[in-house]
C-alpha positions in Angstrom: -0.3 0.7 0.2 1.2 3.4 -1.3 2.6 5.9 1.6 -0.1 8.6 2.4 0.7 11.9 0.3 1.1 15.0 3.4 0.7 18.5 2.0 3.4 21.0 3.7 2.8 24.4 3.3 5.8 26.5 2.6 5.1 30.3 3.3 8.3 33.2 1.8 10.2 34.9 5.0 12.5 38.0 4.1 15.9 37.3 6.6 18.6 39.9 7.0 21.7 38.6 7.9 23.4 41.0 10.9 27.4 42.4 10.7 27.6 40.0 13.6 26.3 36.6 12.1 27.4 36.6 8.3 30.3 34.0 8.6 27.0 32.0 10.6 24.2 29.2 8.3 20.4 31.0 8.3 18.2 29.0 10.7 17.8 25.7 8.9 16.0 22.5 9.2 18.0 19.1 10.4 15.7 16.7 8.6 13.4 16.3 6.0 10.6 15.9 8.7 11.6 18.3 11.2 9.3 21.0 12.5 11.6 23.2 13.8 14.4 25.0 12.5 18.0 25.0 14.1 18.6 28.6 15.5 22.5 29.0 16.0 24.6 31.2 18.4 26.0 34.6 16.9 28.5 35.0 20.8 32.0 36.4 19.7 33.7 33.3 20.5 32.3 31.4 23.8 29.5 32.3 26.3 29.2 30.0 29.9 26.4 29.7 31.2 26.5 29.2 34.9 24.6 27.3 36.8 20.8 29.1 37.9 22.1 31.9 35.0 20.1 33.0 32.2 21.6 35.5 29.0 20.2 36.4 25.8 22.1 34.6 23.2 21.9 36.6 19.9 21.2 34.8 16.7 23.3 37.2 14.2 19.8 37.3 12.0 16.4 39.6 11.7 13.6 38.2 9.9 9.8 39.5 8.4 6.8 37.4 9.2 4.4 37.9 6.6 0.6 38.9 8.2 -0.8 35.6 9.8 2.1 34.2 10.7 4.1 33.9 14.2 7.5 32.4 14.9 8.4 30.0 18.0 11.2 29.4 19.4 11.7 26.0 21.5 14.2 24.6 23.1 16.2 21.7 22.0 15.5 18.1 24.0 19.0 17.4 23.9 20.8 20.7 25.5 17.9 19.9 28.0 18.5 16.3 28.8 22.4 15.8 28.9 23.2 19.3 30.2 19.8 21.2 32.0 20.4 23.5 29.7 16.4 25.4 28.1 14.7 28.3 27.1 12.9 30.8 29.7 9.3 32.1 28.6 9.0 28.7 26.2 7.8 29.1 23.8 9.4 32.8 23.0 6.3 34.2 20.3 7.9 36.6 17.6 5.3 38.9 15.9 5.4 39.6 12.2 6.0 43.1 13.0 8.9 42.6 15.2 12.3 44.0 12.7 14.8 43.3 15.3 17.3 40.4 16.2 15.9 37.1 17.1 17.3 36.3 20.8 17.3 33.7 22.6 16.4 34.0 26.2 18.3 30.0 27.1 18.8 29.3 31.1 21.1 26.6 32.9 19.5 24.1 35.3 21.9 21.6 35.5 24.6 21.3 37.8 28.1 22.5 35.8 29.0 26.0 33.6 27.9 25.2 30.0 29.6 26.8 27.7 28.4 28.5 24.4 30.4 28.6 21.3 29.3 30.3 17.6 27.6 28.6 15.2 26.4 25.7 18.5 23.1 25.3 17.9 21.0 26.5 21.2 17.3 26.6 20.1 14.7 25.7 17.7 11.8 27.6 15.4 9.0 27.1 14.4 6.8 29.3 12.1 2.9 29.0 12.0 -0.3 30.5 11.1 -2.1 32.9 13.7 -5.6 32.9 14.0 -7.5 36.2 15.6 -9.9 35.5 17.7 -13.0 37.4 18.6 -14.9 37.6 21.6 -18.7 36.5 22.1 -19.0 37.9 25.8 -22.1 35.5 27.7 -23.3 35.5 30.9 -22.5 32.2 31.4 -20.5 29.3 30.0 -21.5 25.8 29.0 -21.0 22.9 31.3 -18.6 20.8 30.7 -17.1 17.2 32.9 -13.8 19.2 34.0 -15.7 22.7 34.8 -13.1 25.2 36.6 -10.8 22.8 37.7 -7.6 23.3 36.9 -3.8 23.3 37.8 -3.4 19.6 38.2 -7.1 19.0 39.0 -6.9 15.8 37.1 -4.6 14.2 39.1 -1.4 12.7 37.8 -2.3 9.1 37.6 -2.4 7.7 34.8 -5.1 5.0 33.2 -2.6 2.4 32.0 -3.7 -0.6 32.5 -1.8 -1.9 35.9 -1.7 1.8 38.0 -4.7 1.0 39.7 -3.5 -2.7 41.1 -0.5 -0.3 42.4 2.5 -2.0 39.9 4.9 0.8 38.9 5.9 2.1 35.4 9.7 3.0 35.0 10.9 5.1 31.9 14.8 4.1 31.7 16.8 7.2 29.4 19.9 6.1 28.0 21.9 9.7 27.0 24.9 7.5 26.0 25.4 8.0 22.1 22.5 10.8 21.8 23.4 14.2 19.4 21.8 18.0 21.3 
């Protein structure tokens, strides 16, 4: 049976390399099926991010998203898993009318200083269409099973077979050979 054909929507985005980013690659997809474009660090040489420290890391480019689109800056899973380094304000939204340099707010939740070298892949960016809403004020909202419950109101226990019997599931993550 042939594989289904999935339509992929594309959009053209104007981009400008800034003086401190002319030698760096533009954001790019690591694989044919990647959803996010890799963003690289446009630091002068190396940058040391101490445990608990946060910093705005430059990327060396600015862009002009077309109206009706946004970009989201997201963490790289390998940096989070192996080093405890992630992005703050996640996802960071870049609006279509912003024309400044794209920056990445990184924080080191790890135990050791994290070294960022020029050209290192530090985050990813996903471009997506924006839905605009119109409010429809109502005196009351329709009732649902959940109601106003939030912030953990549905609990943490899963509905996996055996959970009720008190069986414990364990996931072991081996980081050997991971690249991030």
